[in-house]
C-alpha positions as CSV (number, residue, x, y, z in Angstrom):
1,M,-6.2,25.8,73.4
2,N,-6.9,25.8,69.7
3,L,-5.0,28.4,67.6
4,T,-6.3,28.9,64.1
5,F,-5.7,31.3,61.2
6,R,-8.0,32.8,58.6
7,L,-8.0,35.7,56.2
8,E,-9.4,39.0,57.4
9,T,-12.8,40.1,56.1
10,P,-14.4,43.6,56.1
11,A,-16.5,42.5,59.0
12,D,-13.3,42.2,61.1
13,Y,-11.9,45.6,60.3
14,H,-12.9,47.5,63.4
15,A,-12.1,44.7,65.8
16,V,-8.6,44.3,64.2
17,E,-8.0,48.1,64.4
18,E,-9.0,48.1,68.1
19,L,-6.8,45.1,68.8
20,T,-3.9,46.9,67.1
21,R,-4.6,50.1,69.1
22,D,-4.5,48.2,72.4
23,A,-1.3,46.4,71.5
24,F,0.6,49.5,70.5
25,W,-0.8,52.0,72.9
26,K,2.3,51.9,75.1
27,F,4.1,54.0,72.4
28,W,1.7,56.9,72.9
29,G,3.1,59.8,75.0
30,E,4.6,63.2,75.1
31,G,7.8,63.5,73.1
32,F,7.0,60.4,71.0
33,K,4.8,59.9,68.0
34,I,1.2,59.2,68.8
35,C,-0.1,55.7,68.4
36,D,-1.0,55.4,64.7
37,E,-0.6,51.7,64.0
38,H,-4.4,51.1,63.9
39,L,-4.6,53.9,61.3
40,L,-1.8,52.3,59.4
41,V,-3.7,49.0,59.2
42,S,-6.7,50.9,57.8
43,K,-4.6,52.7,55.2
44,V,-2.6,49.7,54.0
45,R,-5.8,47.9,53.1
46,K,-6.5,50.6,50.5
47,V,-3.2,50.9,48.7
48,D,-2.3,49.0,45.5
49,A,0.6,47.3,47.3
50,F,-1.7,45.6,49.8
51,V,-1.6,41.8,49.6
52,P,-5.1,40.5,50.7
53,E,-4.0,36.9,50.3
54,L,-1.6,37.4,53.3
55,N,-3.9,39.4,55.5
56,F,-4.3,36.9,58.3
57,L,-6.0,36.8,61.7
58,A,-5.1,34.5,64.6
59,E,-7.9,33.2,66.7
60,L,-7.5,31.3,70.0
61,D,-10.6,29.2,70.7
62,G,-12.5,31.5,68.4
63,K,-11.2,34.8,70.0
64,L,-9.2,37.3,68.0
65,V,-5.7,37.4,69.4
66,G,-3.5,38.4,66.5
67,H,-3.2,40.0,63.1
68,I,-0.6,40.4,60.3
69,I,-0.9,42.6,57.2
70,Y,1.4,42.5,54.2
71,S,2.2,44.8,51.3
72,K,4.5,44.5,48.3
73,S,7.9,46.2,48.4
74,W,11.0,46.0,46.2
75,I,14.8,46.0,46.0
76,E,16.3,48.3,43.3
77,T,19.7,47.0,42.1
78,E,22.5,49.2,40.9
79,S,21.5,48.4,37.3
80,G,18.0,49.7,38.0
81,Q,16.2,46.3,38.1
82,K,13.4,46.1,40.6
83,I,13.0,42.8,42.5
84,E,9.6,42.4,44.1
85,T,9.6,41.4,47.8
86,L,7.2,41.7,50.8
87,T,7.0,43.6,54.0
88,F,4.5,43.2,56.9
89,G,3.4,45.5,59.6
90,P,2.0,46.0,62.0
91,L,2.3,42.5,63.4
92,T,-0.2,42.5,66.3
93,V,-0.7,40.2,69.3
94,S,-3.2,40.9,72.0
95,P,-1.4,42.2,75.1
96,E,-2.9,39.6,77.3
97,Y,-1.4,36.8,75.1
98,H,2.1,38.1,74.8
99,G,4.8,35.5,75.3
100,K,2.7,32.5,74.1
101,G,4.2,32.1,70.7
102,I,1.2,33.6,68.8
103,G,3.3,36.1,66.9
104,Q,5.8,33.5,65.8
105,A,3.0,31.1,64.7
106,L,1.3,33.8,62.8
107,M,4.5,34.7,60.9
108,K,5.2,31.0,60.2
109,H,1.7,30.5,58.8
110,S,2.0,33.6,56.6
111,F,5.5,32.7,55.4
112,T,4.3,29.3,54.2
113,E,1.5,31.0,52.2
114,A,3.9,33.7,50.8
115,K,6.2,31.0,49.6
116,R,3.3,29.2,47.9
117,L,2.5,32.5,46.2
118,E,6.1,32.5,44.9
119,Y,7.4,35.5,46.7
120,R,11.1,35.6,47.3
121,A,11.6,37.3,50.7
122,V,10.2,39.4,53.5
123,L,12.0,42.5,54.6
124,I,11.0,44.5,57.7
125,F,12.0,47.2,60.2
126,G,11.4,45.6,63.6
127,H,12.6,44.5,67.0
128,P,16.2,43.4,66.4
129,N,16.2,40.9,69.3
130,Y,12.8,39.3,68.6
131,Y,12.6,38.7,64.9
132,P,15.9,36.8,64.6
133,Q,14.2,34.1,66.6
134,A,11.9,33.6,63.7
135,G,14.8,33.3,61.2
136,F,15.4,36.9,60.2
137,K,18.9,38.1,59.4
138,R,20.4,41.5,59.1
139,A,19.8,43.1,55.7
140,S,23.5,44.2,55.7
141,E,24.4,40.5,55.3
142,F,22.7,40.5,51.9
143,G,24.1,43.9,50.7
144,I,20.7,45.6,51.0
145,T,20.3,49.1,52.4
146,T,17.7,51.7,52.9
147,P,17.2,54.3,50.1
148,D,19.8,56.6,51.7
149,G,22.4,53.7,51.9
150,S,22.0,53.1,55.7
151,S,21.8,49.7,57.4
152,F,21.1,48.8,61.1
153,D,20.2,45.8,63.1
154,A,16.4,46.6,63.1
155,F,16.4,46.3,59.3
156,M,16.1,42.5,58.6
157,V,15.4,39.9,55.9
158,Y,13.7,36.6,55.9
159,L,14.3,34.3,52.9
160,L,11.2,32.4,51.8
161,Y,13.4,29.8,50.1
162,E,17.2,29.1,50.0
163,G,19.1,31.4,47.6
164,A,16.1,33.7,47.0
165,L,18.3,36.8,47.0
166,D,21.5,35.3,45.5
167,G,23.2,37.9,43.4
168,I,20.7,40.6,44.4
169,K,22.0,43.7,46.2
170,G,20.6,47.2,46.3
171,K,18.4,49.7,48.0
172,Y,15.1,48.7,49.6
173,Y,11.8,50.6,49.1
174,I,8.4,50.2,50.7
175,D,5.0,51.7,49.8
176,P,4.8,55.5,50.7
177,V,1.8,54.7,53.0
178,Y,4.2,53.8,55.7
179,E,5.6,57.3,55.7
180,S,2.4,59.2,55.1
181,L,0.8,59.2,58.5
182,T,0.4,62.5,60.4
183,Q,-0.4,63.1,64.1
184,E,-3.5,65.1,63.1
185,E,-4.8,62.2,61.0
186,A,-4.1,59.7,63.7
187,L,-5.9,61.7,66.4
188,E,-8.9,62.2,64.1
189,F,-9.0,58.4,63.4
190,D,-8.7,57.6,67.0
191,K,-12.0,59.3,67.8
192,R,-13.7,56.1,66.4
193,F,-12.5,54.2,69.6
194,P,-13.2,54.6,73.3
195,P,-11.0,57.3,75.0
196,K,-7.8,56.1,76.6
197,Q,-5.3,57.8,78.9
198,P,-2.0,58.5,77.1
199,H,0.9,56.2,78.1
200,R,3.5,58.0,80.1
201,L,7.0,57.3,78.7
202,T,9.7,56.0,81.0
203,S,12.8,58.2,81.1
204,I,16.1,56.5,80.2
205,N,17.5,58.1,83.4
206,I,16.1,55.2,85.4
207,L,18.5,53.0,83.6
208,L,21.5,55.4,83.5
209,D,21.4,55.8,87.3
210,Q,22.3,52.1,87.5
211,L,25.2,52.0,85.1
212,E,28.9,52.8,85.4
213,P,29.7,56.4,84.4
214,E,31.3,55.5,81.0
215,A,28.4,53.2,80.1
216,A,25.8,55.8,81.1
217,K,27.6,58.4,79.0
218,S,27.6,56.1,76.0
219,M,23.9,55.3,76.3
220,Q,23.1,59.0,76.7
221,E,25.2,60.0,73.7
222,S,23.4,57.3,71.6
223,G,20.3,59.5,71.5
224,L,18.0,57.4,73.6
225,K,15.6,59.4,75.8
226,Y,13.1,56.7,76.9
227,L,13.3,53.1,77.9
228,D,10.5,52.5,75.3
229,E,13.1,53.2,72.6
230,M,15.4,50.4,73.6
231,T,13.3,48.0,71.5
232,S,14.8,49.6,68.4
233,R,18.4,48.6,69.4
234,S,19.9,45.2,69.3
235,H,22.1,43.7,72.0
236,R,24.9,43.7,69.5
237,E,24.6,47.4,68.8
238,I,24.4,48.4,72.5
239,L,27.4,46.1,73.3
240,S,29.5,47.9,70.6
241,L,29.2,51.2,72.6
242,P,32.2,52.3,74.7
243,G,32.0,51.2,78.3
244,I,29.3,48.5,77.6
245,D,30.2,44.9,78.5
246,D,28.2,41.7,79.2
247,K,27.6,42.8,82.8
248,T,26.1,46.1,81.6
249,I,23.9,44.2,79.2
250,E,22.5,42.1,82.1
251,T,21.8,45.2,84.1
252,I,20.0,46.7,81.1
253,K,17.9,43.6,80.7
254,K,17.1,43.6,84.4
255,V,15.9,47.2,84.4
256,L,13.8,46.8,81.3
257,H,12.2,43.6,82.7
258,E,11.3,45.5,85.9
259,H,9.5,48.1,83.7
260,N,7.8,45.5,81.5
261,F,9.9,46.2,78.4
262,P,10.9,43.0,76.4
263,W,14.4,43.3,75.1
């Protein structure tokens, strides 16, 4: 198999949006936000923060199997200085090619180009058990928080070169496009694609029924309602809850695996 990368062109737009829709469709369901990642891709391309030089496709033997899109972001220090950084998202891999290293390879390729373009670092909000495999570290380790001063394991940093953020601490900001999407707009945009049945979310009760009472209570009190939401929590965060031990973590992994949720 021959995996190659190239920049996206306008002729690719619809195919990329359809690929993104298919990859993220599992998050569509009652009680959860509708699938709007394909709309996000369309809107990011139109903002000033968009970085076309890092808008890459991955093709396997000529077939579109992945996409990554970048925009500029920044860290604002206590002194008011703005340090330019990058964020990406969505990072998309075709569902039929999950687990084959395509996402990791796409990131690595884009990181090499971002470094060549003299960017410092990439900051994201993503799967806290997946992205550390690509070299991401918790933002809290760098003294970087969200605008409201929060930090959590899903907020991560990748340094494009050693020492890139030495002496830089502060609050992190991304383009408003990431917080501008509405359900109404996403539903209207989705009419451009073939109809799909909504994904039915899997209740967290399926997991709670297999845990010891104290562990089940902790999971319930953490605010999780669906197995789908587990991808936003790291092993470390769950392990810090009362009543959760290594055996419980293994049970959680087993249940999630049975329902096709990578954790």
